[in-house]
Each structure stands twice: as C-alpha cells, then as structure tokens.
N, C-alpha and C positions, 0 to 999 in steps of 0.2 A: 504493500500500500504506500502511496505517496506520503512523504514526511508530514507529521502533524505540525512541524514548524512552518510549513507552507499553508496549512489549513487555517480556516477561520471559524471559530465557534460563533454561530449565527443567531441562535434563538434563545432569548432569556426566558425565565419562568413566567414573567408577566406577559411577554409576547405569546408564549405557548398557551396560556389561559385564554387570551383574547382570540387566538387563532382557533382554539377548540370551540369556543362559544360561537364563532362565526361558522365553523363547519357544522356544528349541530343544527344551527338555523338552516344552513344550505341543504342539509340532507333530510330535513323534514318538510321543506317548503314544496308545495305542489307546483310552484312556478319553476323550481329548479329541477326536480326529479319527476319527469313526466311518466316514467315507467315505474309503477309501484314496486316491482321486483328489484329495482336498483336502489332501494331506499333502506338504509340501515343506520342505527345510532353509531356515533363515533366514540370509541373507547380507546384513548391513546395509550392505555396501559395494557391492552389485550395482546396476547401472543400473536405475532405476525403483523402487528400494526406499527406504523412509524411512531417513534417516541416523541417526535416533534423537534428533535435536535439533528443538526446536520453540519457538515464541514464542506467548504469549497476547496476543491483540490486542483482545479485548473481554471484559468480565466482567459479572456480575450481570444477565444476560439472563433474562427470565421466559418459560419454556417455549418457547424458539425452535424453529422447525420447518424453515425453509428459508433459504438465503443465496444472494444473487446478487452476485458480485464486481463492483466498479466500478474505474475507474482512479483509485486513491487512496481507496477506501472500499468500502462495501457496502450493500446493501439486505437486510433481514431480516424474516421474518414471526414474530410472537409468537402462538402458537396460541390461548391462552385469553384474552389481552387483545384479540385481533383487531386488532392494530396492525401497521402497516408502519413499520419503523424505518430511518433512514439512519445508518449508521456513518461518521463523517467520518474524514479522513486523520489527524486528531489523536487519534482514539480516542473522541471524544464520540458520544453517541447522541441522535438527535432523532426524535420521532414525526412522520411526515409524513402519515399517514392512519390513521383508525380505520374498519374495514369494518363499517358499520352493519348490513348484511344477515347478518353472521355470528351464529350461535347456538352458541357453544362448549359442549361437553359430551362427556365421555368422551374418545375419540380425535379428535373432530371440532372444527372451529373454522377458523381461518385457517391453511391448510396450505402447499402449494407455491407458489413464485414462479418466474416466468421473464420475462426481458427480451428484447424483440424490437426491434432498431434497424436499420432498412433504410437509414439515411443521411439520409432525409428526415423520417421520423416515428419516434418511439420509443413503445413501449407496454410497460407492466408488466402481466403476467398473474398472476392469483391464483386458487387453488383454494380454495373456501369452502364450509363446511358451514352451511346456513341452517336455519330451523325446519322446512322441508319437503323439502329436497333437498341434494345437493352440486351446485355449479355453478362455472363458470369465468367470472370477470370480467376485464375489462381496463381499464386506466387510461392515458390519454395522459400522457406524461412530458416535462417540459421541464427545463432547467437541469442536464442531465447533463454531467460526472460529479460536480461539486463541490456543486451545490445543487439536487438533484432535487425537483421539484414535481409533484404528481399532480392531474390534472383529474378530472371526474366519471366514474364507472365505467359501463360498459355490459356487458351479459351476452353472452358468446360462446356458452355452452352451459348449459342448465338441465336439470333432471329426472334427474340421476344419483342413483340410490338412495342413501339415507343410513341410518346406524344409529349407535349409541353407539360401536361399534368397526367395523373393516374398511371404512374410507372411502377407502383408497388415498391419492391426493392429490399425487403428484409431477407436475410439468410440466417439459417440456424441448422446445426447438426442435432439430430434427434437421438434418443436413447438407443435406437437401432443402428446408429452409425451412418445413417443416410443423411444426405444434404437436402434440406427443404428450402424453397424459395417462394416468396409471394410476388405475384405479378398483377399489375393493374389492368383495367380494360382498355387503357390507352385512348380514352374518350369514345371508343366504339363499343357501346354497351352490349351489342349483339355478340361480340367476341367472347364474352363471358359464358355464353350458352353453347358455344361451338367447341366440341371436344377436340377438334383438330387444330384449334388455335391455342397458343401458349399464353394468351392474354386473359386476365380475369380469373386466375387460377392460383391454387397452391400446388407447386410442383415438388416431386420427390425423385431423387436421383442418387446414384452411387457417387462416391467422392470424385470419380473421374468423368462424371456426366452420363453414365449409362443408365438404362432403364432397369430397375430392380425386378426380379422375377415375380415378386409378390405385389406389384402395383395393382390397383383395382381395375385398370383398363389395360388389357394386354398390349404390350409394345408401346405404351404411352407413358410420358412423364407426369401426366395429369393425375393428381391425388384427390383434388376436389375442385369443383367449378361453380360458376354463378357468383363470382366475387367482383365487387366494384373497384376497390383500391385497398386491399389488406396490407398492413405494414407492421404487424406484430405477430410473433410466434413464440410459444412457450409451452413446456410440458409440466404438469403438476405431478406429484409423487405417485399418483394412481395410474400414471401413463397416459392421461388424456392430453391430446394436442389441442391447444386453444389458439385462436387467431382474433386480433382486433382489426376492425374494418371501418374505413370512412364511408358514411352514407352520402346521399346527395343533398337533399334539402330538409329531410325529416328525421331520419334515424341513423345513428352510428351504432355499430354492433360489436358484441363479443360472441364468438361462435365456438362451439365444441366441434372439432373437425372429425368427421367420419370418412373413411376411405370410400371414394367414389360418389360422395354425396353432392347434391346440388343445392346451393344456398340462395338461388332465386333471382339474383340481379341479371338483367334489368327489369324482369317481370314484376318482382316485388322488392320492397325495401323495408327492412325491419320485420317484426312479427306479423305474419300474414295468415296463419292458420290455413295454409294451402298444402294439401297432401303431396303435391309434386315436389315440395322443397322442404329443407330443414330450417326451422326458425332459429334465430339467435337466442342464446340463453339469457342475455340481457341487452337492453337497448337504451340509448340516451339521445336527447336532442343534440343536433350538431353544435349548438352553442355550449353545451356542457362537456363535450368530449373532443371531437375531431381527433380520434386516437391514432397513435403511431406505435412506438415500441411497447413490448409486453415482456414481463419477467415473471418467474415463478420461484417462490421459496416455500418448499413443502407443498401444501395444497392451497396456498394463498397466491393470488395473481396481483401484479402491479402494472397498471396501464397508464402510459404517458398520454397527457392531453395537450394538444396544440391550441386549437381555438378555445377550449375550455380552460386552459392555463391552470391545470391542476393534476394531481396524481390520484387515480382511482385505485382503491385497494379492495379486492374482491375475494370474499370467502367462498370457497367452492365445495366445502365438505358436505353440505346438506344437499338435498334434492332440489332446493330452490336457492341458488347462489345469490348473495346480496353484495352491494357495493357501498363504500364510504369514500367521501372526497377529502383529500388532504392538501395543504399548501395552496389553497385557492387564491390565484392571483399573485402569489408570492414570488415565483420564479419567472413568470411570463410563460411563453410557449415551451412545452416540454416534449422533446422529440423522441428520446430513447429512455428505456428503463432496463437495467441489467443487474442481475444478482451476482455478487462476488463470492469467492470461495470462503471468505470470512463470515458470511451471513449478513452482510450489509447490502444496501441497494444503492446503485449509482443512477443518477438522473442527468441527462444531457439536455441543456436548454437549447432553444432554437429561435432566438430573437433577432439574429442578424441575417435571416434567410429572405428578407424582403417583405415579410408579412408581420413582423413583430415590432416592438418598440424597445430597441436595445438600450440597456443601461451602460454605465461606464466600464463595467467589467465583463460584459457579455461578449461571446457566449461562455457558459460555465459548465464544468463537470462537478456535480455535487454528490457527496456521500451522505445518505440518509441512514440514521440508526433505526434498526428494526428490533422490536422487543422479542426476545427469545423465550420469555416466560410471562406470567401474568403481572409482573411488576414493571412499572414504567421506567 
C-alpha cells in the first residue's frame, strides 16, 4: 500500500455524523430511491460497510478510468492520455507505457485494465478504443510489484464496435481463470440483441482470446446479451457474477449474470417483468447512479456512481438485495471501485473527464476503510 505519509486523513467525527445523517435522509426519501428494493438504512458500523474514514493516496490524475492494485502500489489507465501509469509505494506516478493504437475521443480511449499472473508469466490486459474499433491488448509484464515493465503488446480480440459513447470497457478475470469483458452497444441498440455482434454484451474468453468450450453459445465469445453500456464486473463469494449497467433515461441496473441470458436492451430498460428477458436485481434512476466500476468483498458489492456522485454498497446475502448510499457528493464522479488484498476499497474519481467539476487535487485515488466486524 502507498505510504501513509502520503495519505491524508479526511473525515472527522463531526463530519462523519453529518454525512451519516445526510445519507439516512437520502436512503429513505422517495425522491431519491425510486426502486423500493434499493432502499436500506445506513449503519456505518455494520460489517462490510464503509466506516466513513478514508485516505487519499494519489492526486492530480488526468481522466483515470481503471486501477489494478499491486503489493505496494498500483497500475492505472488514463483514458485521454492513453497512458498506463505505475503508482509507487511512495505515492509517485510514472508513465510506463503510452498505447499508440488508442484514438481517444468522447467516452473512448484507454479504458479497463486487468492483470493476469499465473506464477510463471504475468500479463497486463487493456481495453482500447482505436480509430476503427474497440479491442483488447495484452502486454507481458516483468518487475512486479515494485518496478513493472511492459513489453510489446499483442491483440487478444479486435473488431468490437466503437462509437463516441457506449464503449463498455471493463475487464476482469473470473474465479474460473477466464477473461471477461463488457462491451457497449456503440449507440446501435439493435447490436445488443444480435448474437453475432460483439456489441452490447458480456464476453468470456480464454487468456489468449479463444472461445472456452463451456461458453453458453457454441463457438461464440458471447456470455450474455441485451446490454446497453455495462462497465462493472465483480464476483461475490457465492460465485455469482454481477454487472453494473448504464441505463438510458430511466433506469440504471445491477444485474446477476447468467450464462446465455438476455437482459433486454433495447426492448426494455430496467425491471420489465417480461418473460423473454432477465430483470435487474436492483435499479436506480440515472441521477442516482450512472454506474461504472463494481467491486466485491465477501458477499457485499460496491458500485461506483458517476452522475450520482456516490458509492452504492449492496448487501447480497438475502433473496432481496438492498443498497445504501455513501459519500454522496463528497468525491464528485466516481469511476472505479476495486477491492484490495488488505480488505480495503479503492475508489477512483473521474472529475477531469469533461463531465465533472474538478477540484484542485482531482482526479484522486482514495482508500476507503471497510468494517470487518460489527464495530465501526
């Protein structure tokens, strides 16, 4: 972890009480939470909940999109600069690669990162918007964790439809060792229902880009379809794959992903009770969420909110998961949420992406303390 000398203790007891009162109001107001299943009291002392305390471990990041924790540092992607940055244990940042194939514009550029280390070889995967498509590249990595160096990139997958918006972009390795990728509909909603298109999907592939034998559609990378612009992937301890998804004008979604399932876009948005499609487990108005990154610690999910400018904490243990809002308006736009090996949560703000209101230190990487037991 980066040095505490570089960190800043940010939340006083008085501020925590004020924030808790605000959040309790927000989570019980019918104006804020329009789906009753997404309403839950906030208990800042409960296991899995943020304690309200956090440290800032990096500042002045330029439109960051994704973060990969290392033992004593991190790797980050900068969307518009198309740079991969190493955050050292002392809090310094060094550019270790510029992705020449990237053609940043709108919501596209250098997006998700994922690290795969099998003990013999290590690879860094990057989701990149180029002049002609979205694609997944991988770089051989040496020198982990203190001095990561990247070799030449090779393409794992090309030809994912691109647009100025709705590019998806999240990468994650599952418990099965397979690489999962979220793709947006690239503004062509009909692509999401076309099983022959890579757009509007969650894809599942081997680390070298091959089609796993047990994928739900024979010979296809498509794992689920009917997505508008999913940008978060995480697995809870029970093995469930979850995805967070931008809606259009009405509902943002949290979906439990089933192999081969259809989630309805563009025919439906949000909970539709249509037997042809799988409904989201939870939904939010677009002003409350605009979700991006998603993390899991145990059976608790942590969903980053861009337009909602908050962190949603979702308890999944029961048959009816519930969500609570934290840090409402405190960090601005939150792009990514990542669990660390130490049991803390990292949040990556996104106020310099052209849609936020950046402060003097934006953008920031923030470490949030998570309660491991019932005491705060």
